[in-house]
C-alpha positions in Angstrom: -3.8 127.8 -26.1 -4.1 131.5 -25.4 -7.2 132.1 -27.6 -9.8 129.5 -28.6 -12.9 130.2 -30.7 -15.3 127.3 -31.0 -18.1 127.4 -33.6 -18.5 131.2 -33.2 -21.3 132.9 -35.1 -23.0 136.3 -34.8 -26.3 137.2 -36.3 -27.7 140.8 -36.1 -31.4 141.2 -36.3 -33.5 144.3 -36.9 -37.2 144.5 -36.9 -38.6 144.4 -40.4 -35.3 143.5 -42.0 -33.7 140.1 -42.8 -31.1 138.9 -40.3 -27.4 139.6 -41.1 -24.9 136.8 -40.3 -21.8 138.8 -39.7 -19.7 135.8 -38.5 -20.5 132.3 -39.6 -19.5 129.4 -37.4 -15.7 130.0 -37.2 -13.1 128.0 -35.3 -9.7 129.5 -34.4 -7.0 128.6 -32.0 -3.9 130.8 -31.2 -0.9 129.6 -29.3 1.0 131.6 -26.7 3.5 134.0 -28.2 2.1 134.0 -31.7 1.5 137.3 -33.6 -1.5 136.7 -35.9 -2.5 139.0 -38.7 -6.3 139.0 -38.8 -7.2 140.3 -42.3 -10.1 140.8 -44.6 -11.9 143.4 -46.7 -14.4 145.8 -45.1 -17.5 143.9 -43.9 -15.6 140.6 -43.6 -16.4 140.2 -39.9 -13.0 141.0 -38.4 -14.1 143.7 -36.1 -17.2 141.8 -34.9 -14.9 138.9 -34.1 -12.5 141.1 -32.2 -15.4 142.6 -30.2 -16.6 139.1 -29.3 -13.1 138.3 -28.0 -13.2 141.5 -25.9 -16.6 140.7 -24.5 -18.3 143.7 -26.1 -20.5 141.6 -28.4 -22.1 138.3 -27.3 -21.8 135.5 -29.8 -25.1 134.1 -31.2 -23.6 130.6 -30.8 -20.3 129.0 -29.7 -17.9 130.1 -27.0 -14.6 131.8 -26.6 -11.8 130.9 -24.2 -9.0 133.3 -23.2 -6.2 131.4 -21.5 -8.8 128.8 -20.7 -11.4 131.3 -19.2 -14.8 131.6 -20.8 -15.3 135.2 -22.0 -19.1 135.0 -21.5 -19.6 133.1 -18.3 -16.5 134.5 -16.6 -16.3 137.9 -18.4 -14.6 139.9 -15.6 -11.8 137.4 -15.1 -11.4 136.9 -18.9 -11.1 140.6 -19.5 -8.1 140.8 -17.2 -6.3 138.6 -19.7 -6.5 141.0 -22.6 -5.6 144.6 -23.6 -7.3 146.0 -26.7 -7.1 148.9 -29.1 -10.4 149.3 -30.9 -10.8 151.1 -34.1 -11.7 154.8 -33.6 -10.0 155.2 -30.1 -13.1 153.8 -28.4 -11.3 152.5 -25.4 -10.4 155.8 -23.8 -12.4 158.5 -22.0 -12.0 161.9 -23.7 -12.8 163.9 -20.6 -9.9 162.3 -18.6 -6.3 163.3 -19.1 -3.8 160.9 -20.7 -2.4 160.0 -17.2 -5.9 159.5 -15.7 -6.9 157.2 -18.5 -3.8 155.0 -17.9 -4.4 155.0 -14.1 -8.1 154.1 -14.6 -7.6 151.2 -17.1 -4.6 149.9 -15.2 -6.6 149.7 -11.9 -9.5 148.0 -13.8 -7.1 145.3 -14.7 -6.0 144.9 -11.0 -2.8 147.0 -11.1 -1.8 149.7 -8.6 1.2 151.3 -7.0 4.6 151.8 -8.4 4.4 149.2 -11.1 1.3 150.9 -12.7 2.9 154.4 -12.5 6.2 153.1 -13.9 4.5 151.4 -16.8 2.4 154.5 -17.5 5.4 156.8 -17.5 7.4 154.5 -19.8 4.5 154.2 -22.3 3.7 157.9 -22.4 7.4 158.7 -22.8 7.9 156.3 -25.7 4.9 157.7 -27.4 6.1 161.3 -26.9 3.1 162.2 -24.7 4.8 162.7 -21.4 4.7 166.5 -21.6 0.9 166.3 -22.4 0.0 163.8 -19.7 -2.1 166.2 -17.7 -4.1 167.5 -20.7 -7.6 166.2 -21.5 -7.5 163.7 -24.3 -10.4 165.5 -26.0 -7.9 168.2 -26.8 -5.6 165.8 -28.6 -5.4 165.1 -32.3 -6.7 161.8 -33.6 -3.2 160.4 -33.8 -2.4 161.5 -30.2 -5.7 159.9 -29.0 -4.7 156.7 -30.7 -1.4 156.7 -28.9 -3.2 157.0 -25.6 -5.5 154.1 -26.6 -2.4 152.0 -27.3 -0.8 152.9 -24.0 -4.1 152.0 -22.1 -4.1 148.6 -23.8 -0.6 147.8 -22.7 -0.3 149.5 -19.3 -1.4 146.4 -17.3 1.0 144.2 -19.2 -1.7 141.8 -20.4 -0.8 138.3 -21.8 -3.1 138.8 -24.8 -3.2 142.0 -26.9 -5.9 142.7 -29.5 -5.0 145.5 -31.9 -7.7 146.7 -34.3 -6.0 149.1 -36.8 -3.5 150.4 -34.2 -1.6 152.7 -36.6 -4.8 154.5 -37.7 -4.1 158.3 -37.6 -0.4 157.9 -36.5 2.5 159.7 -38.1 5.3 157.7 -39.7 7.5 157.7 -36.6 4.7 156.7 -34.2 3.5 154.0 -36.6 7.1 152.6 -36.7 7.1 152.6 -32.9 3.9 150.5 -32.8 5.3 148.1 -35.4 8.4 147.6 -33.3 6.3 147.0 -30.2 4.2 144.4 -32.0 7.4 142.5 -32.8 8.7 142.7 -29.3 5.4 141.7 -27.7 5.4 138.3 -29.4 9.0 137.5 -29.9 10.6 138.9 -26.8 7.8 139.1 -24.2 5.9 136.0 -25.3 2.5 137.7 -25.6 -0.2 136.6 -27.9 -1.1 139.4 -30.4 -4.1 139.6 -32.8 -3.5 142.4 -35.3 -6.1 143.7 -37.8 -4.7 146.1 -40.3 -5.1 147.3 -43.9 -1.3 147.9 -44.1 -0.5 144.5 -45.5 3.3 145.2 -45.7 3.2 145.7 -42.0 1.3 142.5 -41.4 3.8 140.6 -43.6 6.8 142.0 -41.6 5.5 141.5 -38.1 3.2 138.5 -38.2 4.0 134.8 -37.8 0.7 133.7 -39.2 -2.2 135.1 -41.2 -5.9 134.5 -40.9 -8.0 135.9 -43.7 -11.8 136.4 -43.5 -14.3 136.9 -46.2 -18.1 137.3 -45.8 -18.0 136.1 -42.2 -15.9 133.0 -42.8 -12.2 132.1 -42.5 -10.9 131.4 -46.0 -7.2 131.1 -45.2 -5.2 130.3 -42.1 -1.5 129.7 -42.7 2.0 130.7 -41.6 3.2 133.7 -43.6 5.8 131.8 -45.6 3.5 128.9 -46.2 0.8 131.2 -47.5 3.2 132.9 -49.9 4.5 129.6 -51.1 1.0 128.4 -52.1 0.8 131.3 -54.6 4.4 131.3 -55.7 4.6 131.0 -59.5 7.0 132.0 -62.2 6.0 135.7 -62.5 8.4 137.9 -64.5 8.9 141.5 -65.4 10.8 142.2 -68.6 12.0 145.7 -69.6 13.1 146.7 -73.1 14.0 150.1 -74.5 11.6 151.5 -77.1 8.2 150.4 -78.3 6.9 147.5 -80.5 4.5 149.9 -82.3 1.8 147.2 -82.7 4.1 144.5 -84.0 3.9 142.3 -80.9 5.5 138.8 -81.1 3.0 136.0 -80.3 5.0 134.9 -77.2 4.5 138.4 -75.7 0.7 138.5 -76.3 -0.1 136.9 -72.9 1.9 139.4 -70.9 0.7 142.8 -69.8 2.5 145.7 -71.5 3.0 149.2 -70.1 5.1 152.3 -71.1 7.6 154.0 -68.8 9.9 156.9 -69.9 10.4 155.6 -73.4 10.7 151.9 -72.3 8.3 149.0 -72.4 7.6 146.8 -69.4 6.1 143.3 -69.9 4.8 141.5 -66.9 2.9 138.3 -66.2 3.1 134.6 -65.4 5.5 132.5 -67.6 4.9 128.8 -67.3 8.4 127.5 -68.0 12.0 128.4 -68.7 11.5 127.3 -72.3 8.7 129.9 -72.7 10.9 132.6 -71.1 13.7 131.8 -73.6 11.3 132.0 -76.5 10.1 135.4 -75.3 13.7 136.6 -75.1 14.4 135.3 -78.6 11.3 137.2 -79.9 12.6 140.4 -78.2 16.0 140.0 -79.8 14.5 139.5 -83.2 12.4 142.6 -82.7 15.8 144.4 -82.3 14.7 146.1 -79.0 17.5 146.5 -76.5 16.9 144.3 -73.5 17.3 146.3 -70.2 16.4 143.7 -67.6 14.6 140.5 -66.6 13.3 140.2 -63.1 11.5 137.3 -61.3 8.8 138.7 -59.0 8.1 137.0 -55.7 4.5 137.2 -54.4 3.8 139.4 -51.4 0.9 139.4 -48.9 -1.0 142.0 -50.8 -1.0 139.8 -54.0 -2.2 136.8 -52.0 -4.8 138.8 -50.2 -6.3 140.3 -53.4 -6.4 136.9 -55.1 -8.1 135.1 -52.1 -10.7 137.8 -51.3 -11.7 138.2 -55.0 -12.1 134.5 -55.7 -15.8 133.8 -56.5 -16.7 137.5 -56.8 
């Protein structure tokens, strides 16, 4: 396994205040070449967990192995296994130029010579930063600084890549470049990628597996398609022309109704084909022209909202 978290917890303590358990005894294993979406609402414990993997935060209990190396007792060796983009471009030095940042972080990971310079040139070129490579990163926009942070994470060609909101502040084209990179890192280069993002459509497109945290605990850990299948149900959207004007057939009462440019949209879960036919019969008797019937498949955003709101 590339990443192993065994009974990891993190408790923050402040004098005069009750302790806060940010992460609660989680276990997680990630195989080589997997792209994992690590998701959850704000305060779920995602970033704390990522920082523990990076060695920036020491777990209160448990241990972490990166390619079999303990990230606490062999921190220096373990850190050579990973490249990380932390939220807020915290893994670059603003006083250094873009080129100096890549040289510095590449050498920290044991790289040097032509390979390092070649990787740096390729990354800066792909991110449209080559012409600005000798400018101090403090002069860059937030999006440009994020690009430098991404390049620093990848310059030493690490086997494990941790990406905490990597598209934050990026324009559409740069965000698409990052998305394409994530796909290639896992599927073509065999790297292990942990991705945290609030862009759930991106996670659904690039990830093989999704782990969802809530209140410091893992509440779901499934392959993408498996997770979607768990919540698959007969959910429909029915569109008719005109309005019912308060005379709603009983079969339509359970569906949500909304208006759109003179049409009425009914949407909701329908438990059987017989119920669907009964609804369509009621619509016909109401003499409203039927414009369309569409079966809606669940997406990752639907699943995420349902899981994270359970018990609230």
